[in-house]
N, C-alpha and C positions, 0 to 999 in steps of 0.2 A: 498404504491402501486404504480405498473408500468403501463404506459399508454402508447399505441402508436395505428397507426392507421389500423392496424391489424384488419380484420373482422376474427370472429373464426373459421371458415373453410379455406380449402386450395383453394386458387385464380388459374386461369388460367395460364398457362407457356405462357407470351407474347412470338412476333415473335421475334425472333434472340437468346431468353435466352438459352442457353444450361448447362450442368453439366455433366460434367465426360465424358468418351469416348462413341461414338456414339448418344450424344444427350441428350435432356431432359430426365430425369428419375426421376423426382420430385412428381409426380403424389402421391407417396405412403407416402410423409411424411407428418407428423403433421402440421396444421397452419401455412403454408411457405406463406412469403411475397415478392413479387417483386418490390412493390413499391418502387421509388427511394427514397421517402422521410425515409424510413424504412433504406434501405441500406446505405442512407448516415449517417444516426443518427449512425448506428452501426457499422460505418466503420474504426473509431478510437478512441483515449483515451484521458485521459486530459495531455499525454506527451510532445502535440506539435509536433507529430509527424503526417506529411499528406500522406495517401497510396496514390500510381499514379492511382489509379481505386477503383471502388468501388465492393466488393463481388456479386455474382452472385444473392444471395436469403438470407434471414434469417429464421429462426424456431424459433417461441416463443413456448417454453416450459412450460407447466402448471402443468405437472406430471410426475415421474419419468419414466413412461411408455412413455412420449414424448420420452424424453431424450434416453431410449434402441431402439426404432424403427428407431430415427435419425441415431444412430451411427450402427445400422444392416443394414439398405439401404445404408449409407455412404461406410460403410466397402464391400457391396457389389458390389458397382460402384465406391471404389476407391475416394470418392468423397472428400477431406479435410474440416476439420471442426474446426472452431474458436469457444471454448467454450466464453463466455462472460456474466459478471453480471452487476453492474453498470456500469463500462465504464470509474469508476475515477483512473484506473491504470496511473501510471508515468513512464514505460518504453516501451509502446507501446504492449504489451503482448498479448492483445486484439486485435490488428489492424487486417485488413483483405484487401483483394484486389480481383479481377477478378478471375473466378476460383475456390473460395473457399465459402462454405456455412456457415454462423454465426450460432452457436446454444445459442441462446438467454433465459437464466434462471431468469431473473430478474423477471419474473411473478410467480416464485415457490416460494413466499414469506411469507408461514406460519409460525408461530412459533407453533411447535406441541404439546408441554409440557413444562412442568417448573416444576420442581422436589424441593420443597422448602426445604427437609429433605437432601435430597440428594446433595442439591447445584447442582443441573446442569440444563440444559436446549435441548432440541430436535427442530431443527430450519432446514429450507431449506435454499437454497444458497440465494434465493433473498431477504433475511431478512436483512434489513437495521441495519448495527450496535446501531444506535443511539434509533432504534424501540426495538432490544432486551432490551438493558440496562433500557429503558422506563417498559418496562414489566418486567422486575427483579426487578425494582426497587419495585412495589407494595410487595415483599415478603423482601425487606429488605435486598436485594442481586444486585450483578452489575457484568458484564461482564469485565474483567479487559483492554486487545487489546482494545487503544484507539487512532485511528489515526485520524489528526487532520480534516480529511474530514468524520468523524463519520454522520455527521448528511444525506451523500447521499452514502457512501461507503455499500458494502455489504459484509455478512460472507461468501460467496461465495470466493469471489475478495481475500477477507483478508486470506482467507486458502490458494488460491493459489500463494500468494506471502509470505506467512508467515508474515505478517505485523505487525509491533510493533504499535509506536503511544507514548503518551506524558509518560503512567503511566509503560511502558514496563522494565523500568529498576528495579523497584521493584516487578512487577505482572509477568515479562516474554513477551515475545511475544505471537502471535497466537498460534505456537505448544504446550507453555504450558498450553493452556486452553483448547486443543481440544484432549476430550476421544476417540472418535468414528467416526468413517464416514462410509458413503453408499456411493459407487462410482461406476459408470456404467463404465467398461473399453470400449477400442476403439472397441472392435465386440460384445458389447453390453452383454455381459457378468456381472453379479453383483457383487461387493467384500464388503464384510464388514472387517473393520480395526477397532482395538484397542476393548475398552469397555466400560463398564459405571462404574468400579473401578476408584480407583484414581492410582492404583498399579496395575502391571500384566505385566508379561514379557515374555508368551508363544509365543515362537517363532520370527521369524526377526518382525521390528518394522515397517510394512509398513504403518501403520499411520502416522509417521513421514515420510515417503519417501512421501507420498502423498501430505502432506505441502508444499507448498514452490515450487511445480512443474510445475506451470504459466500452468496448462491445458493440460498437454505433456502428461501425464500418465492416464489421467482419467477422469471423468465429476463427480464431488461432488453434489449429489441429499439430502444428508440429514446429518447433524452433532451435534452430543452430546457435549456439550459444559460445562465446568467446570465455574460454578459462584463461588463469592465469597461475603462475608458478606461485607456490606459498611460499612467504614470506623466510629467511633464513630465521633471521630473529624480529620478537617481539616485546618491546619493553611498554610499562603500565605503569602509570602516576593517578593516584587518587587525593584531590584536592578537595577542600573545605573551608566554606568562606563564610562569613558574617550573615549574609544575607542573598538573594539572588541578583540581586544587580551589580555587586560585586562579582561576583562568579561570571556574570557575563561580560561584565569590563576586563575580567583575567582572560577568558576566550579570545576576546578581540584583541588583547594583547599579545597571545600566542599567534596568531593570524600576523598582527604586524611584524611580529618576529621571524618572517619569513618560514617558519617552521610548516612541514606539511604533515598533519597527524594524519594516519589513517582511521583513526577513532577520535571524536571528543563531544562527548557526552554531558550533557545537564540538566540535573534533576534539581528543582526548587524544596525547600521544607518541607508544607504539606505533603510532597510527594514521597520524600523519605520517609516522614510518620506513614505513612501508607504502606511503604515496602517493610518497612519494620514490622508492623503490625500483622502483615501478612506471612513473614520469613521469618522471623525472631530475631532478625538483626536490631543492631545501634547505630545505625548511619547517622539518625537525626540529633544525637548527643553529641557527635562530631562537629557540628555546624548547620547553618541555616540554608546551605546550599550545597550543592556537589559536583566534583568537575572530574568525568573519566577521561584521560588522556590515552593513548596510543601510539607510538611509533612504531614501522616496521622497515625491514631491509637491513643491509650490511650496516647502516648508520644509525640504526634505531635507536643505541645505546649512547653515543654522541649526541643525537637531537632529544632525548629524552633528558639529558644536563642541560640542554638549554631551556625546556619545557619548565622545567625544575627552578631554574634562575627566574625565568620571567613569573611564574606563579606564587612562589614564595615573599614579592612585594607586595601580595593581596589577600595573602589567605597562608594556612598549612595543607604542607603535601607528604607525601609517603611515597617509594617505591613500591610495587608489588614484588614482595620476597620471593615468590614462586609463581610455577601456571596456575596452581590449584588457588592461589591468592588472587590473580587478577581473572582467571575464570569466576569466582566469585563475584566480583565487583561487576563483569558484564553482563551477569544472571541477575545482579539487584537492576539493572538498565531495563532488561528484557522482560523485568516481571514487574514494571511500573504500571503497564495498561491494567494487567490482570490484578494486581492490588489494587487499582482504583475500583474496578469492577466488582471488589466485594464491596466497596460503600454504597454503591447504588447504581443507575443509569447514567452511562457515559458518553458524552457525546466529546471526539476528538479535533480541535483544530488543528490547521495543517498550514499555517501562515508562512512565509518567507519575507527576509528583511536583508538589504546588505550588511556584512559581517561586521561592519564597524558600528551600528546600531543596535547590537543585540541589547546593551544598558537600558536603551531608551525603549525598547519593545517590552523588556518583563515589567519596566518599570509602569509603563500605560496598561500593562496587563492588569498590575495589583489595584490600580486606580480604578479600571472596568469593573474587576470585582468588588470592591471596597464599595463605588456608586451602587450598581446594581442589584449587591447580595446574591449574585451566584458565585457558586463556589468555582473556581477556576485553580487549577494545578496545573504548573508548567515543567515539561521535558522539552529537551532540543538536541537537536545534529548541531550544536554549535558551531563546528569548522566549518559548515556551509550555509547557516544563518537560515534554517528550517527549524521553526516553532511546532510544538504540538500545545498549544494551551486545551485544557481538557475539563470540560464543564463535567462537574457530578451532579447528577438529580435525585430526587426521589424516586422509586418505580414506576411511581403513577405520573410523574411529570410527563411533558412533551417536549421533545427537542424542536422540534418545527413550528412550535407556535409562544408564545407569552417571552419571559424572561431570558430564556434561553436562545432564542433563537433573535433576539435583540443584543445579548451579550456576543454571540457569533458575527451580527452586522459589525458591532463596535469594533470585535477583532481585528476582521478586514480592513475596514476604513483607518486602523490605526498602520496596519502594515502597509497600504496603499499609500497613507501620507509620509512614509518614512520611504519609499523609492521600492516598496514589497509587491508580493504577490499572496493572493488568496489560495492558493494551494501549491505545495513543494511538492509532492508525492503522491496524496491519495486522491487526486481528481477531485471532477466536480459534482456527480453523480446528480441526486436529487436534493441535496444539502444545500449545495450552494451557488444553484443556478441566478438567483434574487442578486446577486452580487456581481455576474461574470461580464455582461456588458460594460459596467463602470471601470472594468481592469482593461479589458480588449480593446472595447471603442465599436460603434456599429459597423464600420467598414468590416472590420474583421470576422466579426460573426455572421455579417453578410457570404463571405468567402468561405467559413465553414459551413453552412448549413447548403450552400453551392454542393461542395465537395460531398457531403452526407448524403444527398438525394440524386447525386451522380451515381453513386455505389449502390444506394438503396431508396429508389425513388417512391416505392409503397411504405416506406417508412416504419418496417416491421422490428427493424432491429433497436433492441433495448428503447422502445419510445419514451419519449420524458426525460432522457439522461444527458447529462454531458454540455449540451449546448440549452 
């Protein structure tokens, strides 16, 4: 459950605080806070981006009606609104500044319904990914999208960025698990997309359009999600290699062997060192890079044997001896980013490449780091070619200028040359807009802006983000 310092009724507008043309118009907004602590807390996310100023206020929505009222008033007075969930985004898509109003939906955190027969759940956007999985587990089900931040990220944020995670190579990203949405448009109208059936092709796919739109087309207030049966077996392999390039080659070899892992995660040597320092483990002593592979289902152990056969040609590997051992390996991977955050300010890349080119991209990242002097730590969802090269900076350094931004640009150009993408699952936000047209082309951007304008003609929803 979310907590904050807000009293549940609107507070008086302090002297000097204004909104929109002509001064303060906030008296009609539900649960508005002007407290500096609240405005500071919602001003940015985990991207490392630091806004130049704080938003003017924050609305803590508790119901869909709160969202409707907020957007109706924002439209009437042309107030820019930044939708926000748990604030765990990594592209500055929920960052805000002076002149903007943050619409925080983290308090809308109810699981409204779980239907074990149809294998679906209906939830509000503030429900945490891990809390949904805990509730679904009581029925022998699980929600497949599995970001490493599952304990702290919210379903609404997952939908806004089309989040992936460790299981997405086998089970798909968020889009494959969202059946229907209830969305409030910029002017306060309610839009319902999708349906509760697995199949359905009536009309354009507005459901898919909303997923990954980063809060620029509407605010999700309810989601109907597909659940899946929990696997009857899960088998885990931990493999260590002399260097990250060899580990990447091994990951590509697993894919080439026609094995479909449910999880295949890569961490380079410097990341292992950071995890060891934070957790008291000794993974770095076992090799210069780490590959965690899980297979699941009735054939999990048969597939595990094939994985072992492939990996032992390039490195050393072992089977997890029990569930506790497997959980510890997963925890080490989930703790990679928090461990690096202990070393400085972290800016997390999110490039994707064809899976057969993993070795080329990790070698290229090492070359970029050596040439620019920027510290780059690499983890990857190796089973789908989605890498997270992470730049670690001194706390006073900027992620939006200087060497850090230059390195981010070079990462994208590297992925682009290899037939890849600027972002696999974190979105564009503010941090990656400079390189978007190079990937999409002018015609695509023109069409996307036309769609955005059709749904939000005043441009009040998350201005300056995504496109």
